[in-house]
N, C-alpha and C positions, 0 to 999 in steps of 0.2 A: 454306459449312461454318460451324459456332459453335463455338467454343473452349469447352471443358469443364473443362479443368485449373485449378483455382484459381490456381496458381502463374502461367501464363502470363495468365490473367484480370486478376490484379493487376498484372502489367507492362504489359498492353495498356490497362488504364484510365488508369495512369500517362502513358504516351505521349500518349494520347488529349486527356488535361488539360494535356498542354503545347504542343498544337497553338494555333497563332497564325494567325486566319483574315488573308486577304491580300484586301482588297478592291479591285480595278484596275476598270479601264475596262471589262471584259466583265461582270463582278458588278453594276457601276453601271448597264450597260446604255447607256453614253454613245455606242454606234454605232448605237442605234436613234432617238436624238435628230434630229427634221427641222429641216432650218432654217425660218426663216420664210418663207411664201410671199408672194411681192409680186406685183403684176400690171405689166405694161407700162404699164397706164394710172396707178399710181401711180408710175411712174418719171418718165412725163411729167410730170403736175401737180406732183410736186417736182423738175422741171428736172434729173433726172439723164439723160435721152433728151429729143429734140427733135423736133418734127414737121419732116418736109423734111429732116431729118439723113442723112448719108451712112452706110451699114453697109457694112463692107468684110469680104469672105470671105476666108479664109486663103490663097485661091487666087488674090485679086486683083480678083476681079467684086466689082461694086459695086451697091447698091440703095439706095432711098430709103424712109425711113419715112413713110408716107402719112396714117396714122391713129393715134389713141393706143392703138388696141387690139392694135398688134402687126404690123398690117398693111405689106407692104413692098411697093413697085413693084419690078420686074424687067424690061427688056427687054418690058416692054407686057402684063406679067402681075402683076395684084394678089392677093396672097395671104398667108397668114400666114408669120411670119418664119420658122417651121420648114419650110414647104412651099418657101420660097424659097432656104434656106439648102440644101435637097435639090437644088433645079432649079441652083444655082450648081455644083453639082458632078454634075449632067447623072444625076440621080437620080430616081426616080418616089416613091419613100418619103420621108415627113418625117424628118428627123433633129432633134436638139434644137440648136437656132441657138445657144444660150449656150454650145456648145463650138465653134463656128465664125466667128461673126461679132464684129466689132470696131468701133469708133466711133474717132474721132480727139478726142483731149484734149490740148490745149497742143501740137499737132504731133505728137503719138505716138501710135500704135493702140493703145486698152486693151480688151480682151474686155470684151463686155458682160456677162459672167459677173462679170467684177471689178467693174463697174458696179453690177450688182444687189447683188453683196456688201456695197460701201460704202453702199449704200441701205439695206440691211438693219440696217447697223449705227446707222442713224440712228432706228430705231423703237423 
């Protein structure tokens, strides 16, 4: 409905003139900003991950990084880190390995997601 009474129009316009826009994260679309995409190749080349390094699953299972493309060896199977992370959980479907796998840094297990985030900060 559109106001027709001049009295209410005048007061409505006054209120509209006093509106101060609030520009926040939603309006700036910060939630749509994607992190920089990095590959395992880049992380190996820059010594953030190492060939032959042991990757630890949350459940204690272990695999070795066999090439710079993110192929792991686990119980005689060589496959992508995402497939191996699923196999470590007795699953058939791929999972996001960055949610499940860790490496040892200074005797402390650190998620490969954290390693990736640290690498992103250097780019």
